[in-house]
N, C-alpha and C positions, 0 to 999 in steps of 0.2 A: 606826077611832079608840075607845079604850075610856078613853082620860084626855085632860084638857083643863089647861096649868099657862099661866097668866096672871103675866106680869112687873105687878109693885102700882104701878110710878109710871107715871103718866100712860098706862096701858093702864087702871087700875082707880078708881085716886085722880090726881084733879086736882093734880099737884105743882105746876102754877103759882102754886094756892092756898098751896102748902108754903111756896116760896121768899117768897112775897110775905109770910106771920107772920114767917119768918128775919129779913127785911129789917126787918120793924115792929120784931121783938124785939133786933136788933143798931144800932139808932137808923140804919139805911143805907136811903137811897131807894130804892124798888123801882125803881125805873128804871133806880138806876147801876147795881143789885145784877142783876139780869136782862140787861142790857147783855153785864156781865162774866160771865153766867154763857154770851149767846149767844157771844163771845168763849173761850171754853173750848172751846164746842164745837167751834167754828170752828178752834181749834188742834189739836183732837185728845185733850184735856184731859180730867181728868173733871170733872164742873159742879161740884162740891165745891171746883175751884180754884177759884173767883172769893171764896173764903169767905177763904182761902191770900192774896190777892191784896188784900184790903180787912184784912186780921189781927184778923180777928171768931172767934170761938168760938160759935156758939149752942148752948143747951143740949141734951141728948141727945134729948129731945122733941120741940123746937123742931119738926120735921117733922112733926109727928102732924096732921093733919088728918080728921075725920069728915067730907071732902066726897069721897063717889065720885062718878064720874061717872054723869047719870041712866042711861044706860043698860048699867052693870055689875050691878045685880042682877037686874034682869029675866034679864039673858042666863045671870047664873051658875042662877038659879032654874031657865029653860029647858032645861039644861046637865045639872042635878042630876037634873030630870025625867028626862031621857032615861037613866038611869041611868049616867051616864057617872061617874068620878073627877074630880073637878074641886079643884086646888089654887091657890095664890096664893104667889111669892115672888119675893124681888130685894135687888139692893143694898140693903140698911137695916137698921135698929137692930132686938133683938126686940120693944122695946117698939110699931113698928109691924106686926105680926103681928095684934096682935087686933084693931086694926081690919076686916079679912078676915074674922078667923076664924069669928064665926057664920055668911057666906054657904059656904063653902067644906071640903070634906074635911079639908084642909090647909094650913098657911099655915110658912113659915120664912123666914128670913133669912140675911144672908150673915154677919150677925153670929152669929147660933148655929150657920151651917156652918162658920164659917172662913175661907170660898174667897167669891170675889166673881165674878161673871159678868164677863169673857164664858169665864173658866178651864173648861176640860174636866171641873175635877172638880165644878162646880157643875149643871154638866148634868148628871155623874154621879150627882149626889145627890136631882137633882130626879127622873130615873129610878127609882131608888130609895124615895124616898117616894113617888111616883105606885104602884109595885107592880106598874108596865108596864114590858114592855121597850122600847127608844125607839122602835123601829116604830110604838107604837103610841098615841105620846105625841104631840098637838101643843101647838106652843108659842105662845104669843100674845105678844107686843112693840111696841115702837113704835122702838124702835133698832135698827138695822140690824145694826150691829157689838157690841152688845153681846147682843142677844136672835135674831136672827134667823139670822146665820149661826152663831153659835157651834149651836143649836137643829139645824141643818141638817148640819152635821160631825159631830152627836150621834147623826145619825139619827133625829132626830124633825121631825116635820111642824112647817113653820115658819109664823107666819100672821103679818103686817106692818099693824098697824093705823096708820095715819095718822092720829096727833092728837099734840099737842104740838109742840114744835119739832125734837125729832128725826123723828117719822114725818113731817114735811114737809123735811127737810131730807135724808135719806138716800134714796136709792133699793133697792128690797131687790131682791133675786136673781130671774129670772125662773121658777125654784120654789117660791118663795115665794107663801101666799095671800096677797091682798091685798085689805082689806077698810077703810072710813070708819068704822065704827061696830059697836059688839059687837052689834046690834041687827042685824045680815048673818052673825055668825059661826055660829050653827048650820045656816044653808044651807049656807054654802061650806063647812063641813068636808066631806072625803071618809068 
């Protein structure tokens, strides 16, 4: 591997905190909002569908949280010390890139690119931004449907992080690397 690219939500950033902030901003009880997010997951719909059901629209920066998981920055430092290209991307707004930018070589968003995961074009942009062939890139994410399967289809090494609701609800295919913490990532890579 010469490059490692992380999905931002639930991999590096605690999305639960983001959803709590959104619920507070919109005046929706946190439990209600999280139950609807869970229902969207179960139905195979985007988690933002919960906002549609509630009829609320948070401001563009409502999902901005400065709460990285405790294992995120040490892992990113270790990978960069190994002279790997390290990126962070996701189905998010441009404003969210700034949270991770100080810790990676590049950050990008679906809003900037105009394409969302799991689209093959999204993963083509990942390889382009990393400046490496797909086979030299490990893509780390919590969702099998949005991260792991499309990364494998793009020819990347897929790493499934069992964290957040999707990480526990989805079972990755056997060819994916499985980890429970970013502390395990450097040693799990081929």
